[in-house]
Steps between C-alpha positions, in 0.01 A plus 500: 500500500601140564261208528569214739373151438376355827513121507282289730696358796457141381627587152806657656549178695467283190767692312756357743347153525635177351285320244495119485647361179263292280613145430612387155264203481204679659500876568245453779765311703741765619807542720647789696825538691452559871642812661404616849523860384313461171122532454349235269217616275215256431236604248206262517167485321149487640381140514852355482718396792877513547701235684815633666755228577769559762810293576434138609695552823297795632154544648265796492456656843319830439312657209403867520301663218400863463147444363359162601170578324667547164711184498442149631812347656513133601809296602504125439504252790877464497537879506739490206277639225270800489187532285404853392185614320374853430138548608422833337604683185812712520579353844831652604675455833819371658581182691781380725574133562727393784631144497726328747794591275426806289289809440300561181337828398242514218312765306168350387299635210203366302477566129378346177583136435796464269716228351758578768262519796680296769339178616801365689785714634803315634777665694861431417773581748851633457759234552721562802827657402782262579831677528779277380771501760834374385637236725782649696813289507552324827784629709807281467511225756785541748790268430585288800863456591591183687877541456619525860793343685496431872756399761541498875309340788285219354221564753449850357510421129171530308379227267501751216519873431365700208400854405278672246716807460323684782469269799693192615344176621658260751343155540606338827447141617195431712526543877822700466506845664553775244836669563555873493575611145737785416561650158861554409599850395822657374807343651401299808204713606171329580146614576206308644241440229126561504344156467180304552462124540218314329509133585841366403589803284649821634454796267769769515385832356818558299773336301870503580814335365558340841295409807629392840291270718567505877367306797708533815859429401400304188548682171419415137535696179277503193625684192399544139691271265748680276336363183128418533404182315279536187 
């Protein structure tokens, strides 16, 4: 025949609770690490009060206690600290404190006064985990090529031409109509380019070894120099 040991519900709760750590200089001054999912056990003594200090940047909003006749609970005016005092012997209950930032769950018990009976319990908080992200190298900046030669009708010639390896830019004089631009293909073939004009600069959505500019019967040619300058 087996015998089962039945533990009181509060004792079962306390077995999983976190105990504040007594200080080195004074064991009555204690600290405990905050965890939303961890119950904090406070064992007070009749006739002695406990001050619970929360983070300076948070305020108490709600305090709910299981047995309000067994424990006296009083927040300070700034709603940052909580004063607890057992009112009867063996007072055991639970308490939840909601602040504007966190949740705290306590198991309260009154026992005999000891050298480690808490007088002040301060919460410490896990530091936020900062993941070190290696700086990714910047993509290489496109190299601009200004090595172009031009010839033909002076009225059609741009002030300058350059490309970034993907698109070609034509800068024309002010108040000069932009001519039609054709990209030279194999042999003498040509095709009208896809372009957009922004102010004095016409952007052609491609590069080519040779471009032909036409306006009426006037013709000009712009071609990549054989040896681009350094």
